[in-house]
C-alpha positions in Angstrom: -58.2 28.9 15.2 -55.0 29.8 16.9 -53.7 33.3 15.9 -51.3 33.4 13.0 -48.0 35.1 13.9 -46.0 36.8 11.3 -43.3 39.5 10.9 -45.1 41.5 8.2 -48.8 41.4 7.2 -49.8 43.1 4.0 -53.4 44.0 3.7 -54.4 44.1 0.0 -52.9 42.3 -3.0 -52.8 45.0 -5.6 -49.7 46.3 -7.4 -48.6 47.9 -4.2 -49.5 45.1 -1.8 -48.1 42.1 -3.7 -45.0 44.1 -4.6 -44.5 44.8 -0.9 -45.1 41.2 0.1 -42.7 39.8 -2.6 -39.9 42.3 -1.7 -40.2 41.6 2.0 -40.1 37.8 1.3 -37.1 38.3 -0.9 -35.4 40.0 2.0 -36.0 37.1 4.3 -39.1 38.2 6.1 -42.0 36.0 7.1 -45.0 37.5 5.2 -48.7 37.1 5.3 -50.7 38.5 2.4 -54.4 39.2 3.0 -56.8 39.8 0.1 -60.6 40.0 0.1 -60.9 38.9 -3.5 -60.2 35.4 -4.6 -58.0 36.7 -7.4 -54.8 38.5 -6.6 -53.8 41.6 -8.4 -56.2 44.2 -7.0 -58.3 46.7 -9.0 -55.5 47.5 -11.4 -55.0 44.0 -12.7 -58.6 42.7 -12.4 -60.9 45.7 -12.9 -58.7 48.6 -14.1 -55.4 49.1 -15.9 -55.0 45.8 -17.6 -58.6 45.1 -18.9 -59.0 48.7 -20.0 -55.7 48.6 -22.0 -56.7 45.3 -23.5 -60.0 46.8 -24.7 -58.4 50.0 -25.9 -56.0 48.0 -28.1 -58.7 45.6 -29.4 -61.3 48.2 -30.2 -58.7 50.5 -31.7 -58.3 47.9 -34.5 -61.8 48.9 -35.6 -60.7 52.5 -36.1 -57.6 51.4 -37.9 -59.6 49.2 -40.2 -61.9 52.0 -41.1 -59.1 54.5 -41.7 -57.0 52.1 -43.9 -58.8 52.9 -47.2 -56.7 56.0 -47.9 -53.6 53.9 -47.6 -54.9 51.6 -50.2 -56.0 48.9 -47.8 -59.7 48.2 -47.4 -61.6 45.7 -45.2 -65.1 44.5 -45.0 -67.3 45.8 -42.3 -65.8 44.7 -39.0 -67.9 42.4 -36.8 -67.7 42.5 -33.0 -68.4 39.4 -31.0 -68.7 40.7 -27.5 -68.5 37.2 -25.9 -65.2 36.5 -27.6 -63.9 40.0 -26.8 -64.7 39.6 -23.1 -63.2 36.1 -23.1 -60.0 37.4 -24.6 -59.8 40.3 -22.1 -60.6 37.9 -19.2 -57.9 35.4 -20.3 -55.3 38.1 -19.9 -56.5 39.0 -16.4 -56.6 35.3 -15.4 -53.1 34.7 -16.7 -51.6 37.7 -14.8 -53.6 37.0 -11.6 -52.6 33.4 -11.7 -49.0 34.5 -12.2 -49.1 36.7 -9.1 -50.5 33.7 -7.1 -47.8 31.5 -8.4 -45.0 33.9 -7.5 -46.5 34.3 -4.0 -46.5 30.6 -3.5 -42.9 30.1 -4.8 -41.7 32.8 -2.3 -43.4 31.0 0.6 -45.9 33.7 1.3 -49.0 32.7 3.0 -52.1 34.1 1.3 -55.3 34.5 3.4 -58.5 35.2 1.5 -60.8 37.4 3.6 -61.5 40.9 4.9 -59.1 42.3 7.4 -60.1 44.5 10.4 -57.7 46.0 12.9 -58.5 45.0 16.4 -55.4 47.0 17.6 -52.1 48.2 16.4 -50.6 44.7 16.1 -53.7 42.5 15.7 -55.9 41.9 12.7 -59.2 40.0 12.6 -59.8 38.4 9.2 -63.2 37.4 8.2 -62.7 34.3 5.9 -65.1 31.8 4.4 -64.1 29.3 7.2 -64.7 31.9 10.0 -62.6 34.4 11.9 -58.9 34.2 11.9 -56.7 36.4 14.1 -53.3 37.6 13.0 -50.6 39.0 15.3 -47.9 41.0 13.5 -44.9 43.1 14.0 -45.5 45.4 11.1 -48.5 45.9 8.8 -48.6 47.5 5.4 -52.0 48.7 4.4 -52.5 48.6 0.6 -56.3 48.3 0.2 -56.5 50.8 -2.7 -59.5 52.8 -3.8 -62.8 52.4 -5.5 -64.8 54.3 -8.1 -66.8 57.1 -6.7 -70.6 56.9 -7.2 -72.4 59.9 -5.7 -75.8 59.1 -4.1 -77.6 61.2 -6.7 -76.3 58.8 -9.5 -76.7 55.6 -7.6 -80.1 54.5 -9.0 -79.7 50.8 -8.3 -79.9 50.4 -12.1 -77.2 48.4 -13.9 -77.5 50.8 -16.8 -75.7 53.3 -14.6 -72.1 52.1 -14.5 -68.8 52.9 -12.9 -65.5 51.8 -14.6 -65.9 48.3 -13.0 -69.1 47.6 -14.8 -68.1 49.4 -18.0 -65.1 47.0 -18.4 -67.5 44.0 -18.6 -68.8 45.3 -22.0 -72.1 43.6 -21.5 -73.6 45.4 -24.5 -72.8 48.2 -27.0 -75.2 51.0 -26.0 -76.4 53.1 -28.9 -76.2 56.3 -26.7 -73.7 56.5 -23.9 -73.3 59.4 -21.5 -70.0 59.7 -19.8 -70.0 61.9 -16.7 -66.5 63.2 -16.2 -63.8 64.0 -18.8 -60.9 62.7 -16.7 -58.6 60.0 -17.8 -60.9 57.1 -17.0 -63.9 58.7 -18.6 -61.9 59.5 -21.8 -60.3 56.1 -22.0 -63.6 54.2 -21.6 -65.4 56.7 -23.8 -62.9 55.9 -26.5 -63.5 52.1 -26.1 -67.2 52.5 -26.5 -66.9 55.0 -29.3 -64.6 52.6 -31.1 -67.3 49.9 -30.7 -69.9 52.2 -32.3 -71.6 53.9 -29.4 -72.6 57.6 -29.7 -70.7 59.0 -26.8 -71.5 62.2 -25.0 -69.1 63.5 -22.4 -70.2 66.1 -19.8 -67.5 67.8 -17.8 -67.9 70.3 -15.0 -64.5 71.9 -15.8 -63.8 73.8 -19.0 -61.6 71.1 -20.6 -60.9 67.3 -20.6 -57.9 65.9 -18.7 -57.9 68.9 -16.4 -54.6 67.9 -14.8 -52.7 67.6 -18.0 -50.7 70.2 -19.9 -53.1 72.0 -22.4 -50.5 71.4 -25.2 -50.8 67.6 -24.5 -54.6 67.5 -24.0 -55.3 69.4 -27.2 -54.7 66.5 -29.7 -56.9 64.3 -27.5 -59.6 66.8 -27.5 -59.4 67.1 -31.3 -59.6 63.3 -31.6 -62.6 63.2 -29.3 -64.4 65.9 -31.1 -64.1 63.9 -34.3 -65.1 60.5 -32.9 -67.4 61.3 -30.0 -71.0 62.5 -30.5 -70.5 65.6 -28.3 -68.3 67.1 -25.6 -69.9 69.6 -23.2 -67.8 71.7 -20.8 -68.9 73.7 -17.7 -71.8 71.3 -17.5 -73.2 69.4 -14.6 -75.8 66.6 -14.2 -78.7 67.9 -12.0 -81.0 65.0 -12.2 -80.9 61.3 -13.1 -83.7 58.7 -13.0 -84.8 55.5 -14.6 -87.3 55.8 -17.5 -88.2 52.4 -18.8 -85.1 50.9 -20.5 -83.5 54.3 -20.6 -81.8 56.6 -18.1 -83.3 60.1 -18.0 -80.7 62.7 -17.5 -81.0 66.5 -16.9 -77.9 68.5 -17.5 -77.2 72.2 -17.0 -74.6 74.0 -19.0 -73.1 77.5 -18.8 -76.4 79.0 -20.0 -78.1 77.7 -16.9 -80.8 76.0 -19.0 -81.9 72.5 -18.1 -81.6 69.9 -20.9 -83.5 66.6 -20.7 -82.1 63.6 -22.5 -82.4 59.8 -22.5 -79.4 57.4 -22.7 -79.1 53.7 -23.0 -76.3 53.7 -20.4 -74.4 56.2 -18.2 -70.8 55.9 -17.1 -70.1 57.8 -13.9 -66.4 58.7 -13.9 -66.0 61.4 -11.3 -62.9 60.1 -9.4 -62.0 57.5 -6.9 -62.4 57.2 -3.1 -60.2 55.4 -0.5 -61.4 51.9 0.6 -61.1 52.8 4.3 -64.5 51.7 5.5 -64.6 49.0 8.2 -60.9 48.6 8.4 -60.8 49.2 12.2 -58.4 52.1 11.8 -60.1 53.8 14.8 -58.5 51.0 16.9 -55.1 52.1 15.9 -53.1 55.4 16.0 -53.4 55.8 12.3 -54.6 59.2 11.2 -56.7 60.0 8.1 -57.3 63.2 6.2 -60.7 64.8 5.5 -61.2 62.6 2.5 -60.4 59.4 4.3 -56.9 58.8 2.9 -54.3 57.6 5.4 -51.7 60.2 6.3 -48.1 59.0 5.7 -44.6 60.6 5.7 -42.0 60.1 2.9 -41.1 56.7 4.3 -44.8 55.5 4.1 -45.0 55.5 7.9 -48.3 56.4 9.6 -48.9 57.9 13.0 -48.9 54.3 14.3 -45.3 52.9 14.6 -46.5 49.4 13.6 -48.5 50.4 10.5 -47.4 51.6 7.1 -49.6 52.6 4.2 -49.0 52.6 0.4 -50.7 53.1 -2.9 -54.1 54.7 -3.4 -55.1 54.5 0.3 -52.2 56.8 1.1 -53.4 59.5 -1.3 -51.5 61.5 -3.8 -51.6 60.4 -7.4 -53.6 57.2 -7.7 -51.3 55.2 -10.0 -50.2 51.6 -9.8 -46.5 52.3 -10.4 -46.6 54.8 -7.6 -47.9 52.1 -5.3 -45.2 49.7 -6.4 -42.5 52.2 -5.7 -44.0 53.0 -2.3 -44.1 49.3 -1.5 -40.3 49.1 -1.8 -39.8 52.2 0.3 -42.0 50.8 3.0 -40.3 47.5 3.1 -36.8 49.1 3.1 -37.9 51.3 5.9 -39.1 48.3 7.9 -35.7 46.5 7.4 -33.8 49.6 8.6 -32.7 51.1 5.3 -32.7 54.9 4.7 -35.3 55.0 2.0 -37.7 57.8 0.9 -40.2 58.7 -1.7 -39.1 62.3 -1.6 -38.0 63.6 -5.0 -39.1 60.4 -6.8 -40.3 61.0 -10.3 -43.7 59.4 -10.9 -44.7 59.5 -14.6 -48.4 59.8 -15.5 -49.9 58.2 -18.6 -53.4 58.6 -20.1 -54.1 55.8 -22.6 -56.5 57.8 -24.8 -56.0 58.2 -28.5 -53.5 59.7 -28.8 -51.7 58.7 -25.6 -50.6 61.4 -23.2 -47.7 61.1 -20.8 -45.7 63.4 -18.6 -43.0 63.3 -15.9 -41.4 65.8 -13.6 -42.2 69.5 -13.7 -44.9 70.8 -16.0 -45.1 74.2 -17.5 -48.1 75.1 -15.5 -46.4 74.0 -12.2 -43.4 76.1 -13.1 -45.5 79.2 -13.5 -47.4 78.5 -10.3 -44.2 78.1 -8.4 -42.4 81.1 -10.1 -39.7 78.8 -11.5 -38.0 80.2 -14.5 -37.9 77.6 -17.3 -37.4 77.4 -21.0 -39.7 75.2 -23.1 -38.6 73.3 -26.2 -41.2 71.6 -28.4 -40.9 69.2 -31.3 -44.0 68.7 -33.4 -44.5 65.1 -34.7 -45.5 66.5 -38.1 -41.8 66.7 -38.6 -41.1 63.1 -37.5 -40.6 60.5 -40.3 -41.7 57.7 -38.0 -44.9 59.5 -37.0 -45.7 59.9 -40.7 -45.2 56.2 -41.3 -47.7 55.5 -38.5 -50.0 58.1 -40.1 -50.1 59.7 -36.6 -48.6 63.2 -36.9 -50.9 64.6 -34.1 -48.2 64.3 -31.5 -45.8 66.6 -29.7 -42.8 66.2 -27.5 -42.1 69.0 -25.0 -39.2 69.6 -22.7 -39.1 71.8 -19.6 -35.5 73.0 -19.1 -33.7 75.0 -16.5 -32.1 77.9 -18.6 -29.2 78.2 -16.2 -28.1 74.6 -15.7 -29.8 73.2 -18.8 -31.1 70.3 -16.7 -34.2 68.6 -17.9 -36.9 69.3 -15.2 -39.9 67.9 -17.0 -41.1 66.2 -20.1 -44.5 66.0 -21.7 -45.4 63.8 -24.7 -48.7 63.3 -26.6 -48.9 60.9 -29.5 -48.8 57.3 -30.5 -47.0 55.2 -27.9 -46.3 58.2 -25.6 -46.7 55.9 -22.6 -43.6 53.9 -23.7 -41.6 56.9 -24.6 -42.0 58.6 -21.2 -39.7 56.1 -19.5 -36.6 57.7 -21.2 -37.7 61.0 -19.8 -38.0 59.6 -16.3 -34.4 58.3 -16.5 -33.2 61.6 -17.8 -34.8 63.6 -15.0 -33.8 61.1 -12.3 -30.2 61.1 -13.5 -30.0 64.9 -13.7 -29.4 64.9 -17.4 -29.1 68.1 -19.3 -30.7 69.0 -22.7 -27.2 68.5 -24.2 -27.0 65.0 -22.8 -30.2 64.2 -24.6 -29.3 66.1 -27.8 -26.0 64.3 -28.1 -27.3 60.8 -27.3 -27.7 59.1 -30.7 -31.3 57.8 -31.2 -32.1 55.2 -33.9 -33.9 56.4 -37.0 -36.7 56.4 -37.9 -38.2 56.2 -34.4 -40.6 58.2 -32.3 -37.8 58.3 -29.6 -36.0 60.7 -31.9 -38.5 63.4 -31.0 -36.9 63.6 -27.5 -33.5 64.2 -29.0 -34.8 66.7 -31.6 -36.7 68.6 -28.9 -33.4 69.0 -27.1 -31.9 70.2 -30.4 -34.7 72.8 -30.6 -33.5 74.1 -27.3 -30.1 74.8 -28.7 -31.4 76.3 -31.9 -30.2 73.6 -34.4 -32.9 71.0 -34.9 -32.5 68.9 -38.1 -36.1 68.3 -39.1 -37.8 71.5 -38.1 -36.9 75.2 -38.2 -35.1 76.7 -35.3 -37.1 78.8 -32.9 -34.1 80.5 -31.4 -30.6 81.6 -32.5 -27.9 78.9 -32.3 -25.6 79.5 -29.4 -22.1 80.7 -30.2 
């Protein structure tokens, strides 16, 4: 086959890759999009964000049904049909993936299914089902993402040992499930299986779950997990794992240094993600990688190779889909000559546990570590009328404020729908809003969004629905 010539080639069709391809095409560039999987959308759409949120919503209904009796609403024992649940989840994925393919076609983007390999700084070899196809390009955007880490000690070649990919297939409801890792993926999927009826045990090497989150925000999630999971063990590591009949034999060691042998129906390994940098041919380019394999980039997403950009998970930093999408725009704008940068961009984080956790901007812990003087204002959801109507008073809204300028530097929210509420916080921080701007912006009642306004009122010492924690300013 003759080489394909294009202005921009995008390697990987996840939320970073297809966003870059679409934006470049919208700006009049000739774009080729290469994806190894037959379905576009990447890990997030096909094996991550979307299916996990679908399962969290669906299985959460089981908990709601059980907890409705004290409201005077009772149901019969819920029945779970796994085949229908999977089919519903898969239908969402199919619809969204098909939508991405449709939009690519409408934009005139050529999509090539295969695995890309850099032969040089401006040449790719793509292994397709029809054979090798070479691509000559002016600029490349690498957006191949990351994959779930599976340490060799846990890789038994047994399907009962799962990563998030396999866990999302929900092939069965294990009676006893071990989750290794109390990060956001482990806690989200642990919640799914707990909702389905599994006895979930979480072992975490650190001394808490959601180690990167503000302790004030993680606390309600911990309380929920302690109620619904079988057990949470901290400062604990897995020292051995092996197959024993239809069970997985696991030996753990806690703070007491005593080995504990147990048997589980399934094990979910959730110990982080690693860059998908193997066999990309990066050694044939000037691209540089860090010690973990992530591609080094600057704030314009440029690599050490002038012809190659990198975005999303493969470029390191926080591994979030919306971060990849933002970097996609910065990379394309840089290619077309605009002065674009990721420096100073506010990237919110959301953990879709029960309750949800979300934060944006500076955290209280970061402020302490950087010796930044801040003032913290908190509004407990026990004082929120809307939270009471949801029967979810386990939330908290927290503002991190500069005492001199009164600018909002950071926001943390834990509670029902926190992932939706955090967007207002991102706008406030990006726009340089002050606590007074937030306090004086009328919020509809009764809503959970009011907790942002009332947290700002706490800062000034005159909240309506809770007692002041400071004197009202003169």
